TORROKE-113177 format. One record per residue (C-alpha): chain; x, y, z. Coordinates in steps of 0.2 Angstrom, whole numbers, plus 5000, padded with zeros to 4 digits. Example, Ala and Ser with C-alpha at 12.3 -4.5 7.8 and 13.67 -1.06 7.14 Angstrom:
REM TORROKE-113177
+--------+------+------+------+
: cadena :    X :    Y :    Z :
+--------+------+------+------+
:      A : 5062 : 4978 : 5039 :
:      A : 5068 : 4995 : 5036 :
+--------+------+------+------+
REM end
This chain:
REM TORROKE-113177
+--------+------+------+------+
: cadena :    X :    Y :    Z :
+--------+------+------+------+
:      A : 4854 : 5027 : 4808 :
:      A : 4840 : 5017 : 4799 :
:      A : 4837 : 5032 : 4787 :
:      A : 4855 : 5032 : 4782 :
:      A : 4857 : 5013 : 4780 :
:      A : 4872 : 5009 : 4769 :
:      A : 4879 : 5027 : 4770 :
:      A : 4898 : 5028 : 4773 :
:      A : 4902 : 5036 : 4789 :
:      A : 4919 : 5046 : 4790 :
:      A : 4928 : 5052 : 4805 :
:      A : 4921 : 5070 : 4801 :
:      A : 4903 : 5063 : 4804 :
:      A : 4906 : 5056 : 4821 :
:      A : 4905 : 5073 : 4831 :
:      A : 4887 : 5077 : 4823 :
:      A : 4882 : 5059 : 4827 :
:      A : 4887 : 5058 : 4845 :
:      A : 4883 : 5076 : 4850 :
:      A : 4865 : 5073 : 4855 :
:      A : 4870 : 5058 : 4866 :
:      A : 4884 : 5067 : 4873 :
:      A : 4873 : 5082 : 4878 :
:      A : 4861 : 5070 : 4887 :
:      A : 4874 : 5060 : 4896 :
:      A : 4886 : 5074 : 4901 :
:      A : 4876 : 5081 : 4915 :
:      A : 4883 : 5086 : 4932 :
:      A : 4872 : 5073 : 4940 :
:      A : 4879 : 5059 : 4929 :
:      A : 4897 : 5064 : 4932 :
:      A : 4895 : 5065 : 4951 :
:      A : 4886 : 5048 : 4950 :
:      A : 4901 : 5041 : 4941 :
:      A : 4913 : 5047 : 4954 :
:      A : 4902 : 5040 : 4968 :
:      A : 4901 : 5023 : 4960 :
:      A : 4920 : 5022 : 4960 :
:      A : 4921 : 5028 : 4978 :
:      A : 4932 : 5043 : 4974 :
:      A : 4918 : 5056 : 4977 :
:      A : 4913 : 5062 : 4990 :
:      A : 4930 : 5059 : 4996 :
:      A : 4930 : 5044 : 5008 :
:      A : 4946 : 5043 : 5017 :
:      A : 4942 : 5026 : 5025 :
:      A : 4939 : 5017 : 5008 :
:      A : 4956 : 5009 : 5009 :
:      A : 4962 : 5001 : 5025 :
:      A : 4980 : 4997 : 5031 :
:      A : 4979 : 4980 : 5024 :
:      A : 4976 : 4987 : 5006 :
:      A : 4993 : 4996 : 5008 :
:      A : 5003 : 4981 : 5014 :
:      A : 5010 : 4976 : 4997 :
:      A : 5019 : 4993 : 4996 :
:      A : 5029 : 4989 : 5012 :
:      A : 5040 : 4977 : 5002 :
:      A : 5049 : 4993 : 4995 :
:      A : 5047 : 5003 : 5010 :
:      A : 5062 : 4997 : 5020 :
:      A : 5079 : 5003 : 5025 :
:      A : 5092 : 4996 : 5014 :
:      A : 5108 : 4989 : 5022 :
:      A : 5124 : 4999 : 5019 :
:      A : 5134 : 4989 : 5006 :
:      A : 5152 : 4985 : 5011 :
:      A : 5164 : 4995 : 5001 :
:      A : 5174 : 4985 : 4988 :
:      A : 5193 : 4985 : 4990 :
:      A : 5198 : 4983 : 4973 :
:      A : 5192 : 4975 : 4957 :
:      A : 5200 : 4965 : 4944 :
:      A : 5191 : 4975 : 4930 :
:      A : 5202 : 4989 : 4924 :
:      A : 5194 : 5006 : 4922 :
:      A : 5194 : 5012 : 4904 :
:      A : 5206 : 5026 : 4900 :
:      A : 5206 : 5038 : 4885 :
:      A : 5221 : 5046 : 4877 :
:      A : 5219 : 5062 : 4868 :
:      A : 5232 : 5068 : 4855 :
:      A : 5233 : 5086 : 4849 :
+--------+------+------+------+
REM end
């Protein structure tokens, strides 16, 4: 960028500027290393233990059957249609 100091960059210039870095960085080796760093590749089924899933048990329970309501003091709305 030093030879172009002070030059205005538009959105249309971005692809040509980033192409050389993109070609160097987007290799199969770098992509695999990125997945390995997060633990998602190679697939490690033991990466999470049972303790990691305990917070989900709050919503994983059987709900009690609610008692049916006898009657309500709120009236149901009715609609009248005239022809």
